[in-house]
N, C-alpha and C positions, 0 to 999 in steps of 0.2 A: 387430413392434414391439423384438423382440429385438436388432435393431441400432442402436436408439441410447443415445447413451452420456449419462451423468448427472455434473452437477457434481461429485457425489461421487468420479465414479471419474477425474477429471483434477487434481482441486484437490492443493495443497500443503495439510496438513494441521497442519502444524507452523510457527506464524505465529507471529511476533516482533512485541510491541505496545510503544507507549509511551502514559504516562500524559501527562493533558494538561500536567500545570506540570513535566513535563519539559524540563532543559534543552536549548538547541536542537544544541548539541554533544553530546551522548550521541546524538541521531538520528545525525547527521551521522558519528559515530564508527562506528555498531552498521552503517548502511548501506553507508560505506567498506568496513569488514570483512568484511562477510557478499554482501557484492556484491548488497544491496536496493534496489530501487529503487522498493517501496510499503511504508507501515507504518501497521495500525488504530491509532488513536491512542482509550485506553479511558480511561472516568471512573477513580476510585477503586473504586468498586463493580464494576468491568469491564465496565459497559454501553458498546458504541461512541460514539462521539464525533463521528469522524472519519478522517481517512487524510491521511500526508504522504507526499509524493512529493518526488523530489529535483529534482524543477521547483519544488514550493511552497518547499522548501527556498531554493534557487538565488532565486527570484523575492521571496521574505521578506527573506533576509539582502542584496540587492542594492541593495533600498529603503532599505537602512541603509550600505550600503557603498560608496557611490560616493566615490569619491575618497581611499579608504585603500589602504593599503599590505598586505600580508600577514600581519606582528603585527597590524597595527590590526583586519584583517578577522577575524581569528580571537577577538580579545578582545569584539569586537560582538557575533558570533554565541553568544556564552559568556554573554551579556546577555539573547538571547531566548528562550522559550518555546516549546515543541511546539503550546502553543493560539494562537498570535501568527501560524502560519503556513499552519497545518491547514486540509483542505478540508471544512467541517462539510455534514454529513448526506450520507456517501456513498453512493451507489446499491449495494445489496446484491441477491444472489441466494439460494436456499435452494439446501442441495446435492443435493436429488431431481430439481431443473431441467435442462429437458435442454440439453447443451451447445450444440445451434443456435439456445437461446433464448439463454443467456450471449454467444454470438457476436456474436448480434444487437445487443445492450444495449452491446455492447463499441466495436463498428465503430459504429452509429449515432450514439453519444455522445464515440468517440474517448475511451474510456478505457483506463487502460494494467491493471485490474486491476476487479475486483470483491470486495470482502469476503462470504464464506460466513456465513451467517448461520443458525440451527436454534435454536429456542426462546428466542430473544435474545441467544443467546452465539454467540462466534466459532468457528467450528469449521474454519476454512480460509481461503484465497485463491486467487483464479486468476486468472491474469495472462498475457499474450500469450506468455510465454515457455512457459508450459505448451500451449497449440496449437501453439507449433512445435514441440516436444518431441513431439507426437501425428503429427506429419508426417515424422517420423526413422523412418527402418529399425529394426528393434528390433535393440538389442546396439548399438547407439553410442552 
């Protein structure tokens, strides 16, 4: 059993979150600046409410943007809130779950990430990139 790795060993423990009533422009800016593709969304009390991905933002904004130019698109994005485009009830996993379990969930559901939750609090995020990093030679 010593060769089995857990989510905690691979997850990113520094997680940037959004609040449900944040403006979508903030999410777009943070995602672009930090090269982040997924951001958990929290309620005012810090509990997990959903997740926003670049795909969610594109789909939500596109539904309101068809036919607009870039300036108009930017103005429309500024009128949307995170809760307007987020995915609710994201799949979560515990930090002590086996990586093989996490990989199966990601693969079978075609998810790009899993929010890692312990005792009701977000403690990390596990993404496809974390698995790619595992396959890289040490020191790369």
